[in-house]
N, C-alpha and C positions, 0 to 999 in steps of 0.2 A: 532491513535496518543495518547499516554498516557499523555504527558505533552507538554506545550507550550515552545518553545525554539527559539533562534535567527535564527537557520538554517531555520526553517519554515517561519519566518518573512521575511528573505532575499529572499527565493524562491518566496514567494507571491509578494514581492516588485518588483522583476525583471520582473515577468510575467505581473504585472500591468503596469509597464513602457512600455513594449513592446506593450501591448494592447492600451495604450494611443497613441503611435506612429501610430499604425494601424488605430485607429479611425480618426486621423488627416491626414491619407493617406501619412504618412511620415516615415513608417517603413523602407523602403529600403534606403531612403535619409538620415536618421539620426541615424540608428542603430549602425553604426561604431563609433560614438562619445559617445554612451551610457556608455561603460565601463569607459571612462574618466570623464563623468559627475557623475557617481556613486562613483568613487574614484578619486577625483580631486588631483592635484599635492601636496598640503600640508596636505592632509587627513592622519589620523593615520591608518595604515593597521590593520585589525582585524584578528589576528591569522595567518598572512602571513609574509614572510620575508621582503617584500617591497611593495610599491604601484604598481609597475609594475607587480608583481606576482598577486596581487589582481585584476588588470585589466584583466590579462590573464584568471583568474578564471571566472570573469564576462562574458568574451567572450564565453568561452567554456560551461558555464552553460546555455547560451542562445541557444545553439544548440539543446538540447532535447526539449526545449520549442517551438522551431520551427519545431520539428519533426525529428531531426537528432541526431547523436551521434558522438563520437570521430573517429569512423571508416570511417565516411564520409569525413573526412579531408584528402585529398591526397596531399595538398600543404599548408604549414603553413602560406603562404602569402595570401591565399584566404580570403578576408574580410567577415565580418558578413553579409554585404549587399548582397553578392552573395547568401548566404544561405537563407536570407529573401526573395529575389526575387524568388528563386526557390520554396520556401514554398508557396508563393502566387500564383504561376503559375501552380502548380501541380493539377491534378484532384483528386488524392488520394495518401496518404502516403503508400508506399508499404514495409516499413521496417518490417522485421520479428520479431526482438527482442522487448520485452515489456519494458525492463529496461536497464540502462547503468551506467557505472562509469566514472566520469570526472577525468581523470588521473592527470590533473593539480591541482585539489583540493585534491586528495587522496595522501597525502604526509607525514603525521605527526604521523601515528600510529606505534606502536612497531613492529619490525620484529621478536623479540624473546620474548616469553611469560613469561619468568621467570627472576627475578633479585634478588640480595641480598640487603636487607635494612640495615640500621645502627643498627638494633636490634641484628645483629650477634655478638656473644660473643667470637668468635675464640676458641670454646670449644675443649677439648681434643678428644672427640669422633669422630669428623670430619666425621660423617656419610654421609654428602652431597657429599664429595669428594670421599670417598671410594666406594659409590654406583653409582657414575656417570659412565654410560657405555661409554662415550666419553672422559673421563679424562679432562673435560672442566672446572674444578674448581681447583684453587690454592689459596694461602693465602698471604696476605700482610705481609711482613717480619717485618714491624714496628708495626702494630696494631694487627696482628694475625687474622684479619677478612678475611672471604672467599670472593672470587670474581669469577665471571663467565666469561670465554672467549667465547664471543658470536659467534666467528667465528667457534667454535667447537660444541656449544650447539645445540641440536636438539629438545628442548622444550618437552622432555619426561615427566618432572614433578617429577622424582624420588627424586631429591634433595629437592624439595618442601615438599614432603611427609615424608622425613626422618629427616628434621630439627626439633630438640626438642624445639627450641625457636620460631618457626614459623617466622623466620627471612627472609625466601625466599618467595617472594610474586609472586602470579600469576597475570600477567597483560594481560587482555583480549584485543583482537581487537574487538571493539564494534559491528561491522557489522557481523563478524564471530561468535561472541558469541550469537548474537540475532537470527541468521538463524537456524531454527529448522531442516533443512535437509542438512546442509553442502554444500550449493550451491554457496558459495562465498569464495574465497581464493586468496592469493597473487600470482601474476605471477612472472616471473624471474626478473622483474624490481621493485618488491616490491609494485606494484599497485594491488588493489583488482580487481578481475574478476568474473563476474556472469556467472555461468554455467546454461544456460536456459534449458538444458536437465534434470537438477535437481530442478531448481527454481519452487516454487509453488506460487510466486507473492503475498505473504502475506504482503510484505511491511515493515517487521520488520527491515530489514537492512536500508531502506531509512530513517527511523526516528531515528535509533540508531547511524548513522554516525554523529559525532560531527563537521565534516567539511563540511557537505552538499554535499558530492561528488557523491551521488547516486541519480539518477533521473529516472523517467519514461518517455517514449517517448510520448510527448503530441500530441493531435489532435485539440487543441484549434483553431489554425489558419485555419485548414481545415474546421471546423465548421463555423468560422466567414466569411471565404471567400465564403462558400456556401450561407450564408445569404446575403452577399453583391451582389452575382450574382442573387439574387431573387428566389433562390430555396426554396421549402417548407421543413421545418424541424419541427419535432415534438419532444418535450422533454418529456421523461418518467423519473419521479423523484422517487428515492428510499424512502421508508418509514422513514429511519433514518434522513431525512431532518428536521423532527420535533425537532431534537437536536441542530440544527445549528444557529438559529436566534431567538431573543427575540421579534419577531413580529408574528402576525397571519400568518399561512402558506400560506393563500390566497394572502397575500401581496408579499411573495416570488414568488409565481407563476406569479403574475402580473409583477414583475420585470423581470422574465425570458421571459415572453411574450414581454416585452419592448426591449429585446436584438434583437428580430426579429423572434422568434419562432412562427410558425403557430398555434400551440396548445400545451397544457401541459396536460399530463395524469399521474395520480398517479400509481406507480408500486404496491401500495397496492391493486389496482383493480386486477392486475395480481396475487397478493398473494392469493386472494380469490379462484382462480382456483387451485393454488398450495395446499391450505388447503384441498379442496374437493378431489383432485386426490391423495394426500399424505395419507389421511385418508382411502380412499378405498384401496389403494395399501397395506397399513399396515395390514388391515384386511385380505386381500387375502394372503399375505405372511405368516402371522401367522397361518392362516387356512391350508396352504400347509405344515406347519411344519418347516418353516424357523425359526431359533432360535432368530434372531433379524434383525432389519432394521435400517439403518441410514438415516438421511436427505440428500438432494442433493442440497440445496439452495446455499451453500458457494462454490464458484469456486476455492478458495485456497485449500479447503479440497478435491475437486474432482481432482485437480492437484496432490495433495499429494498421493492419492490412485493410480492414473494413473502411477505416476513415482516412487513411493517408497513402495506401499503396494498393489500389484496386487491381493493378496488373499482377500482383503477387498472389491473389486469392486462388487462382486456378492451380497453383503449385502447392497449396496447403492440404495436408491430409484431411480427409473427411471423417477419420476415426474420432470417436468421442474421447473426452478426457477421462482420467481415472475417476473424477467426481461423478461424471455422467453415468458410468457403469456401476459405481458403488451405490449411487442413489437408487438405481433400479434393483439392485440386490436387496437393499433395505426395503423397498416397496413390496417386493415379492415375499419377503420374510414377515413384514409387518404392514399389511395393506391399509390398515386403519390408523397408521401413525404419521406424524409429520417428520420430515427429514431435515436435519440441521448439519450443514457442512462446517467443520472446524479446521481452519488452516491459517497460513500467514499472509493471505492475499486479499487486497481490496477488489481486484478485478473479478474475483469469484462471485462477488455480489452481482455484477453485471451478467456473468454467465448464468447464475441462478435465475435471473429474471427471464431467461430464455428456456429454462428447463422446468417443465411442469412437475418433475419429481423432487425438486429441492425447494423447501419452504423458507428456510432461513439460513443465513451465513453468520458465523461468529469467528473472530480471529483468535489467534493464540494470545494476543495481548488482552483481549476481552475475557477469554476463558480463565486466564490467570487472575484477573481482577474478580471474576465471579467466585473462584475458589477461595481467594483471600477474603472477599466480602462476606461469604457464607461461613467462613471459619473452617473450611475443609482441609485437613492435613493429610499429606500423603502417607505418613506413618500410621495414621488411624484408619485410612481407607482400605477396604478389603480388595485384594487384587482381583482383576477381572480378566480371565483368559479368553482369547478369541476361539470361537468354534471352528474357524477356518484359518489355516496357517498359510500366509502368503509367502511366495518365494523371495529370496534376497534381492534379486534385480528389480522386483516390484517396489520394494522399500527404497531402492536406490533412486527412484524418480524424484526424491526430495532434493537432490543436488544436481548441478550442471553435469552433463555427461551421462546421467542416469538413464534417460530414454534411449540414447545411442547405445549404451552398453547392453540394455535389455533387448533391443532389436537384434544386435549382433549376436547375443547369446541364443536368441530364439531361432535365428536362421542357421546358426551353427555351421557356417562356412558354405552353405548351399546357395547363398546369394552373395556375390561379390559386389561391393560398392564402396566408394570413398565417402567418408563422413566429415562433417564440419560442425563445430559448436559455436553458436553465437549467444554468449551469455552476457547480458547487460544491454538493454535497449538504450544506448546513448544516442546522441544526435548523429554521430558518425556511423554507428551500426544500423540505425534506421535508414540512412541514405544508402548504405551498402545493400540492405535488403530490398529497397526500392529499385536499385539498379538491377538486381537479380531478376525481379519481376518484369521490369521494363524490357530488358534485353533477352530474357529467357535463357540466360547463361549463368552458371554458377561453378565454383571450383570443386564442387562435390555433388554426389547424387542424392545424399541424405543430409539434411541440415536440421540440427536440433536448435530451436530458438527458445530462450528463456529471458524474461524481462529483467530479472535480478541477477546481479553479478555472480553469485555463487549458486544460483538456482533458488528453489523455494526456501532453503534454509536461511537465506539472507533476505527474505521477503519483508515488505514494509511494516508488517504487523506482527513480527515476532516479539518476544518479550526479553530476549537476551541478545547480546552483541554477536555479530556474525562469526568472528574469530573463535569465540567460545563455542558457539553452536556447531561449527564445522568439526571441531575436535570431538565434541560429544556425539555428533551424528556418525562419524566414521567409527567411533568406538562401539556404538550400538549396532551399527550395520555389520561389523565384523563378527558379532555374536550370532548372526543369522545364517 
């Protein structure tokens, strides 16, 4: 998440309210009134046409937080309480999709990407109209200004490029503009649709949508119900947690224990295995004559290669991610427990689907709402010290350059290689990586790839802004 915005605040507020009801054992009994309480009769709707629309949006935004999406609604008269009851009764959420779009909330973005501003001078050249392949541009007889017939326009952009006054503006759809792999587009009803055969779960669309219409399918209530049933759950926490709170991380671990987790294990401990295996594999690949190798820690990058750059797959390290190794550490220590990964990433949900040792995934945003909803204060939580102390470079995996620095420190000059960091899977960087795979040529022998601009500390599901998180992360990392 690059910046803090009201969409994020609203999302956390709703989840916190739902968890408060769960804590009081009133989720089923009171959830139907929640939209009315959040948007009472005389409240001013924020960005919606009326209070009734806003209440509908609250209702449908609750579905993914309960583990459902819009496709699960077969009858519009089905109350929220029915979904809540089913969420609490199920053994496991079997939904295939990772993300969804709330169509009630997705309603205010442009359908046509180009429009003519008042900068138009009604010039004699009229290049915009003459070059339009659909004859979609005519002119106001009184002012001489051009205008676009949006029923004919196909958003080709030729008029935009030909206007000498730059009077024709490009108006992006935020989620489509943010997606680096064109996995989201409007359906026939003008509502955005995520194509999961293309989606890499980078979360850029989730945080770019100004109406908060895009959600991930949450497992929060599956985790909470497992705890309520008395099952053993072990939390494995990503290194980027150092960026999230201005308290010693041991206090955070204590707060997580207070939720009801049996144990807490740092994913940084698993990162130490990643460091050693990655270093050895790099040495082997270079010795075999492979021109370069990329990291394998970022699940969004793995999805990108799998779905969009198959030529790149042979250059990706086969080493497991820190989550992979940390989950196995947890399994050995607690063979009868379920493992819950806690981090800032949506794509980890997809990685967990392929890993038999990870049962659930929760995000930093979700764990923050859980702590708030359960009323757990850091000041009151007993600190929880790790039984195993991870090295500083393992914690450094939380930001871009961390994997590179860890491997360089591990080989300690015994292996000479040029390194390259690709942090932020933009359209440009995706094309760059595709070219590396297709040609088999790259400007470095070891390439660290992370989907998020600053690494995991700027992940889509953090609960604080990246600039604040970076300062906090470096401060905490310096203590190790």
